[in-house]
C-alpha positions as CSV (number, residue, x, y, z in Angstrom):
1,Q,0.0,0.0,0.0
2,V,1.2,3.5,-0.9
3,Q,0.3,6.5,1.1
4,V,0.6,9.9,-0.7
5,V,0.5,13.5,0.3
6,E,-0.1,16.1,-2.5
7,S,0.8,19.8,-2.3
8,G,1.4,22.8,-4.5
9,G,-2.0,23.7,-5.7
10,G,-3.5,27.2,-5.6
11,L,-5.2,30.0,-7.5
12,V,-3.5,31.1,-10.7
13,Q,-4.5,33.2,-13.6
14,P,-4.9,31.8,-17.1
15,G,-1.5,31.3,-18.7
16,G,0.2,30.9,-15.4
17,S,2.2,28.0,-14.0
18,L,2.1,25.8,-10.9
19,R,4.2,22.9,-9.7
20,L,2.6,20.1,-7.8
21,S,4.4,17.6,-5.6
22,C,3.5,14.2,-4.3
23,V,5.4,12.5,-1.6
24,A,4.8,8.8,-1.3
25,S,5.6,6.2,1.3
26,G,7.2,2.8,0.6
27,S,10.7,1.5,0.2
28,I,10.0,0.2,-3.4
29,F,8.5,3.5,-4.7
30,G,11.0,3.4,-7.6
31,F,9.3,0.4,-9.0
32,Y,5.9,1.9,-9.2
33,V,4.3,3.5,-12.2
34,M,2.9,6.7,-10.7
35,G,0.2,9.0,-12.1
36,W,-1.3,12.4,-11.6
37,Y,-5.1,12.4,-11.8
38,R,-7.6,15.2,-11.6
39,Q,-11.3,15.5,-10.9
40,A,-13.3,18.6,-11.8
41,P,-16.7,19.4,-10.3
42,G,-19.4,17.1,-11.8
43,K,-16.8,15.1,-13.8
44,Q,-15.2,11.8,-13.5
45,R,-11.6,11.5,-12.3
46,E,-9.2,11.3,-15.2
47,L,-5.5,10.5,-15.7
48,V,-3.4,13.6,-16.5
49,A,0.0,12.1,-16.7
50,A,2.0,9.0,-15.7
51,I,5.6,8.1,-15.3
52,T,7.4,4.7,-15.0
53,G,10.2,4.1,-12.5
54,G,12.7,4.6,-15.3
55,G,11.2,7.9,-16.4
56,S,9.1,7.1,-19.4
57,T,6.1,9.4,-19.5
58,D,2.6,9.4,-20.9
59,Y,0.1,12.4,-21.0
60,G,-3.6,13.0,-21.5
61,D,-4.3,14.7,-24.8
62,S,-5.6,17.8,-23.1
63,V,-2.3,18.5,-21.3
64,K,0.3,17.4,-23.9
65,G,2.8,20.1,-24.5
66,R,1.8,22.1,-21.3
67,F,2.3,19.7,-18.4
68,T,5.5,17.8,-17.5
69,I,5.6,14.9,-15.0
70,S,8.9,13.9,-13.3
71,R,10.0,12.0,-10.3
72,D,12.9,11.8,-7.8
73,N,13.0,8.2,-6.6
74,A,15.6,9.1,-3.9
75,R,13.0,11.4,-2.4
76,N,9.9,9.2,-3.1
77,T,8.4,12.2,-4.9
78,V,6.5,12.8,-8.1
79,Y,6.1,16.3,-9.6
80,L,3.7,17.8,-12.1
81,Q,4.9,21.1,-13.7
82,M,1.9,22.8,-15.2
83,N,2.4,25.6,-17.7
84,S,0.0,27.7,-19.8
85,L,-2.8,26.8,-17.5
86,K,-6.4,27.2,-18.7
87,P,-9.7,27.6,-16.8
88,E,-10.6,24.0,-17.8
89,D,-7.6,22.8,-15.8
90,T,-9.4,23.7,-12.6
91,A,-9.8,20.6,-10.6
92,V,-8.6,18.7,-7.5
93,Y,-5.3,17.0,-8.5
94,Y,-4.4,13.6,-7.0
95,C,-1.5,11.3,-7.3
96,N,-1.6,7.5,-7.1
97,R,-0.2,4.5,-8.7
98,R,-1.2,3.6,-12.3
99,P,-3.5,1.9,-12.4
100,P,-4.7,3.5,-9.2
101,R,-5.2,1.7,-5.9
102,E,-8.4,2.5,-4.2
103,D,-6.8,2.5,-0.8
104,S,-4.0,4.9,-1.9
105,W,-5.9,8.1,-2.7
106,G,-4.7,11.1,-0.8
107,Q,-6.5,14.4,0.0
108,G,-5.5,15.9,-3.3
109,T,-4.6,19.5,-4.0
110,Q,-6.9,22.1,-5.4
111,V,-5.9,24.0,-8.6
112,T,-8.1,26.9,-9.6
113,V,-7.4,28.8,-12.9
114,S,-9.3,32.0,-13.0
115,S,-8.8,35.7,-13.7
């Protein structure tokens, strides 16, 4: 079981940037494929980006070219750099394994993009 704590969200204007962090527990973190997910009001949770232990990445179509996922296995941390933010990126952002484990969802971090 992986426990996670997300941070870094906030209010940002359209076109702005934020960097999210996710610290995970577990001595074998480096072997996990990790993902960032988001859930907007009234919508289902969706995968935003994922990264393997070796650093291979995958992105949802709506964020390609704007978001970058990375990880530091020595720090058990996954990052999500979000640039050129749009109002439709407003959501609660979560990290979890990919595929997600139901017992590993954290509290998430709220990202609001608004002028």
